[in-house]
C-alpha positions in Angstrom: 7.1 -5.0 32.3 9.3 -2.3 30.6 12.3 -4.7 31.1 10.4 -7.5 29.4 9.4 -5.3 26.5 13.0 -4.2 26.1 14.1 -7.8 26.0 11.4 -8.7 23.4 12.4 -5.7 21.3 16.0 -6.6 21.3 15.3 -10.3 20.5 13.1 -9.4 17.5 14.9 -6.3 16.2 16.9 -6.9 13.1 19.3 -4.3 11.9 18.4 -3.2 8.3 21.0 -2.8 5.7 21.1 0.8 4.4 24.7 0.7 3.1 24.1 3.2 0.4 22.5 5.7 2.7 25.1 5.2 5.4 27.9 5.7 2.9 26.2 8.9 1.6 25.7 10.2 5.1 29.4 9.5 6.0 30.7 11.1 2.8 28.6 14.3 3.3 29.5 14.4 7.0 33.2 14.4 6.1 32.7 17.2 3.6 30.8 19.2 6.1 33.3 18.6 8.9 36.2 19.7 6.7 34.4 23.1 6.0 33.3 23.9 9.6 35.0 25.3 12.6 35.7 23.1 15.6 32.7 24.4 17.5 30.4 24.0 14.5 31.7 20.4 14.0 30.6 19.6 17.6 27.2 21.0 16.9 26.8 18.9 13.8 27.8 15.8 15.6 25.3 16.5 18.4 22.6 16.9 15.8 23.5 13.6 14.1 23.6 11.9 17.5 20.2 13.3 18.4 18.7 12.2 15.1 20.0 8.7 15.7 18.5 8.6 19.2 15.2 9.8 17.8 15.2 6.9 15.3 16.0 4.4 18.1 13.3 5.7 20.4 10.8 5.7 17.5 11.7 2.2 16.5 11.2 1.0 20.1 7.9 2.9 20.5 6.6 1.3 17.2 7.5 -2.1 18.5 5.8 -1.6 21.8 2.6 -0.3 20.1 2.6 -3.3 17.7 3.1 -5.6 20.6 0.3 -4.0 22.5 -2.0 -4.4 19.5 -1.0 -8.0 19.2 -1.9 -8.6 22.8 -5.3 -6.9 22.3 -6.0 -9.1 19.3 -5.0 -12.2 21.3 -7.4 -11.2 24.1 -10.2 -10.6 21.5 -9.6 -14.0 20.0 -9.9 -15.7 23.4 -13.3 -14.0 23.9 -14.4 -14.5 20.3 -17.8 -16.3 19.8 -16.9 -19.3 17.7 -20.6 -20.0 17.0 -20.5 -17.2 14.4 -18.0 -19.3 12.4 -20.6 -22.1 12.2 -23.2 -19.8 10.8 -20.7 -18.4 8.3 -19.5 -21.9 7.2 -23.1 -22.9 6.6 -24.1 -19.9 4.6 -25.0 -21.9 1.5 -27.6 -23.8 3.4 -29.7 -20.7 4.1 -31.2 -20.9 0.6 -31.5 -24.6 0.0 -31.1 -27.1 2.8 -29.2 -30.3 1.8 -32.3 -32.6 2.0 -34.6 -30.4 -0.2 -32.7 -30.8 -3.4 -33.0 -34.6 -3.3 -36.8 -34.3 -2.6 -37.4 -32.1 -5.7 -35.7 -34.6 -8.1 -38.1 -37.4 -7.0 -41.3 -35.3 -7.6 
């Protein structure tokens, strides 16, 4: 099942365009890298990579939760009592059945 969910996720996932944000991140990363020592640069890059991974995992987790909710709703609809719809569609007839309005005009 996890493989199928991965396949579904990758087939429905659409990369968002965040060009302005990406450009800003890249510019600030360059500024920061120029000012840091080699060891500090590696630390910053590890932090950036970890944040990217967190975003990827969160995106996938959100998809799986949404998919699960959709499956639950599908199951509920299969078990749904459609006779309730008939009652709701006829709600105007609770107060005056169709035949009574014609009988009153004749009186």
